[in-house]
C-alpha positions as CSV (number, residue, x, y, z in Angstrom):
1,M,0.0,0.0,0.0
2,V,2.9,2.3,0.6
3,V,3.9,2.0,-3.0
4,L,0.4,2.9,-4.2
5,K,0.4,6.0,-2.0
6,D,3.7,7.0,-3.3
7,T,2.7,6.4,-6.9
8,L,-0.5,8.5,-6.3
9,D,1.5,11.3,-4.8
10,R,4.0,11.2,-7.7
11,A,1.2,11.1,-10.3
12,K,-0.5,14.1,-8.8
13,R,2.7,16.1,-8.7
14,A,3.7,15.2,-12.2
15,H,0.3,15.4,-14.0
16,G,-2.1,17.1,-11.6
17,P,-4.8,15.6,-9.4
18,E,-7.4,15.3,-12.3
19,H,-5.1,13.5,-14.8
20,V,-6.3,10.0,-15.7
21,T,-3.1,8.5,-14.2
22,A,-3.6,10.1,-10.8
23,L,-7.3,9.1,-10.9
24,R,-6.5,5.5,-11.7
25,C,-3.8,5.4,-9.0
26,G,-6.4,6.7,-6.5
27,E,-8.9,4.1,-7.6
28,K,-6.3,1.3,-7.1
29,L,-5.4,2.7,-3.7
30,A,-9.1,2.7,-2.7
31,N,-9.5,-0.9,-3.8
32,E,-6.4,-1.9,-1.8
33,L,-7.9,-0.2,1.3
34,N,-11.1,-2.0,0.8
35,S,-9.3,-5.4,0.4
36,L,-7.5,-4.7,3.6
37,C,-10.8,-4.1,5.4
38,K,-10.1,-0.4,5.8
39,Y,-13.7,0.3,4.7
40,D,-14.1,3.8,6.0
41,E,-10.9,4.9,4.4
42,A,-11.8,3.3,1.1
43,R,-15.3,4.8,1.2
44,A,-13.9,8.3,1.9
45,M,-11.4,8.0,-0.9
46,C,-14.1,6.8,-3.4
47,H,-16.3,9.6,-2.2
48,E,-13.6,12.1,-3.1
49,L,-12.4,10.4,-6.3
50,F,-15.6,9.2,-8.0
51,P,-17.2,12.6,-8.8
52,V,-13.9,13.9,-10.2
53,M,-13.5,10.8,-12.4
54,K,-17.1,11.2,-13.6
55,R,-16.7,14.9,-14.4
56,V,-13.3,14.6,-16.1
57,L,-13.8,11.3,-18.1
58,G,-17.6,11.3,-18.5
59,P,-20.2,9.1,-17.0
60,D,-19.9,6.3,-19.6
61,H,-16.1,5.9,-19.6
62,T,-15.0,2.4,-18.7
63,F,-12.8,3.7,-15.9
64,V,-15.8,5.5,-14.4
65,L,-18.0,2.4,-14.6
66,T,-15.3,0.4,-12.8
67,A,-14.9,3.1,-10.2
68,S,-18.7,3.3,-9.7
69,S,-18.9,-0.5,-9.0
70,N,-15.9,-0.3,-6.6
71,Y,-17.5,2.7,-4.8
72,A,-20.7,0.7,-4.4
73,T,-18.7,-2.1,-2.8
74,A,-17.0,0.3,-0.4
75,L,-20.5,1.7,0.5
76,V,-21.9,-1.8,1.2
77,N,-18.9,-2.6,3.4
78,C,-19.7,0.5,5.4
79,G,-23.4,-0.3,5.6
80,G,-24.5,2.2,3.0
81,F,-26.9,-0.2,1.3
82,V,-29.4,2.4,0.0
83,E,-26.7,4.6,-1.5
84,A,-24.9,1.6,-3.0
85,E,-28.1,0.3,-4.6
86,A,-28.7,3.7,-6.3
87,M,-25.2,3.7,-7.5
88,L,-25.4,0.2,-8.9
89,E,-28.7,1.0,-10.6
90,E,-27.0,3.8,-12.4
91,N,-24.0,1.6,-13.2
92,V,-26.1,-1.2,-14.7
93,A,-28.0,1.3,-16.9
94,A,-24.7,2.8,-18.1
95,Q,-23.2,-0.7,-18.7
96,M,-26.3,-1.5,-20.8
97,R,-25.8,1.6,-22.9
98,V,-22.1,1.2,-23.4
99,F,-21.7,-2.6,-23.6
100,G,-25.1,-4.1,-24.0
101,P,-26.9,-6.7,-21.9
102,H,-24.6,-9.7,-22.6
103,H,-21.3,-8.1,-21.8
104,P,-19.5,-9.7,-18.8
105,G,-19.3,-6.3,-17.0
106,T,-23.0,-5.7,-17.5
107,V,-23.9,-9.2,-16.3
108,H,-21.6,-8.9,-13.2
109,A,-23.1,-5.4,-12.3
110,A,-26.7,-6.7,-12.7
111,R,-25.9,-9.7,-10.5
112,G,-24.4,-7.5,-7.9
113,L,-27.5,-5.2,-7.9
114,A,-29.8,-8.3,-7.6
115,V,-27.8,-9.6,-4.6
116,L,-27.9,-6.2,-2.9
117,R,-31.6,-5.9,-3.5
118,Q,-32.1,-9.4,-1.9
119,L,-30.0,-8.3,1.1
120,N,-32.1,-5.2,1.4
121,G,-35.2,-7.4,1.4
122,R,-36.5,-5.9,-1.9
123,Q,-37.9,-7.8,-4.8
124,V,-35.5,-8.2,-7.7
125,N,-36.8,-6.9,-11.0
126,G,-36.2,-8.8,-14.3
């Protein structure tokens, strides 16, 4: 994780905080925090990073779609089920627009949304 933090700092200094390299480094660091069960830190980093990625790259960019899914995972790990569900609904809709219904990313996102809805005690649509 130290290497990721250093890489992120270097990318921000070299290219600026909104450059795609810095954004991707930040996303990778957030994922690493999540995998280390540092859920609050991962959620906070995603909360800061995701809106910038969406604004800079556009809502249908593949990096943004991946970041959206990862942010939803961080939210679930912190108990933010309602917010995660809304984010996954948006993610599935974007995946459908960009890749179509049979793309592995779309299928994976739709399954994640269905599981989350079941955990929330809500009926799964379609």
